[in-house]
N, C-alpha and C positions, 0 to 999 in steps of 0.2 A: 386616397389613392396611395398604396404602399410600394406599388411597383409601376415602372412607366416602361414604355415602349423606346426603341433606340431613336426614333424620330422625335418623341416627346421629350428625351434627355438632350437630344442635340438642340432643339428649339429652346429650352430653358437655359442650358449651358451656354449658348451662343457659339456653338462648334457645329462642325460638319458632322455627318453620320461617320464618313471616313476617318475622321479624327477619333471619335469614340472607338472604332474597330482598332485603329492602330494603338490607342491606349490600351485596350482590353489585351490586344496581341502582346503588347509589352509589361503586361502584368499590373498596370497601374489601376485599373479599374476592373470590376468583375460582373458577370451578367449569369443568367440561367436560362434555359429553354422552357418555355411553357407546354402544353400539350399540344399546341399547333406549332411546334418547332420554332417559335418566334422567341427571339431573344428579349428578355425582361430585365431590368435593372431597378435595385432596390432604390427608392429615392434618396438615401443617404450619398449615392455616387453622384448627385448633383453637386454637392458639398465638396467631395473628393475632386471633381473636375475643376471646380473652383479653385482648390488649393493648386492643383497642377497648373492651371493657367498662370495663377499668381507667381509661382516658382519659374514658370517660364518667362514671363515678363521680368523677373529679377535677374535672369540670365542663366539660370541653371539648365544643364543639359537634362534630357529625360533619364539617362543613367543617373545622374546625381538625385534626381526627383525620386526614382525607383528606389535608390539605395536609403534616402530618407524615410520614405513611406514603408519601406520593409521593417524598418524598425518597430512600427506599430504591430508586427506580427500578423496574426490573423484576424485583429480588430480592423475593420474597415471602417468604422466610423471616424470622423475627426472631431474629436470633445475638444473641450476647452483647454484641457490638461495637454492633449497630443499638440493643438494648435501652439500652445506655449512652447512646448518643447522643440517642436518643428521650427517655429519662428527665431528662438534662441539659437539653433543651429545654422539657419540661413543669416542671422545677423552676424555671427561669427565668420561665415564663409565670405559674406560680403565685404565685412571690415578688412579681411585679408585682402581680397581683389582690390578694393580701394586703395590699400597702403601700396600693393605692387604696381598699380597705374600710377600713382602719384610718384613713385621711385623713377618709373619710366618715363612720365613727364618731365620729372626735373633733370634727367640726365638725357633726355631725348637729343639734344643738339650735339652732344659730345660723345654718346656711347650708344651702341645699338646692341648691347649685351654681350660682346665681345665671343667670337667664335664663328658666327655665321658670314662675317666679312671683315677682312682686315682694312682698317683705315688708318691713316697716319697717326690721326689724335686719339686713336685707341691703345695707342704704344703704351701708354701709363699704366692701363689696366691690364693689358694681356701682351707684354714684350715676347717677342717671336712666337706668338701664337700658343702659348703655354696653357691656355685654357682647353685648347683643341683637344689635350689629353684627356680631358673630363667628359669628353662627349661631343657629339654634333649639336649644331645651333646656338642659340644665345644662351649659353650655360649660367650666366651671371643672373639672367632673368628668372629662369626656370628654377633656381634653387630657393628654397622656403627661407633660407637662413641669411639672404643677402639683405 
């Protein structure tokens, strides 16, 4: 069976038909119409949906997933080499998120990122709300170099 219906793909992938339609609308997966105007998916879309679901579980947004998958170009297959490349990107992105969360955790009791609320104990990092000139919100947490 080289092609599957939307219902078959949904069942095998463990997602709803609406989810598949949404993924297709976002350009994450592709189908074509048969002679009876019914959607048909190549079986390789099953692996692609599995990759999408894994990326979502890791906390990546659909936009981030689409950007990562777009690097595969027109090639829709997730090969071993493609998976290696994607997983390396994900590893790096997760490492950056973990580092950021650890910094946030370590300073949670004394700093909220300076800029979104002035607290007496933030005066050491943000005297007179000087960071407010750099933009709204917690500018210290939103910078990559902090």
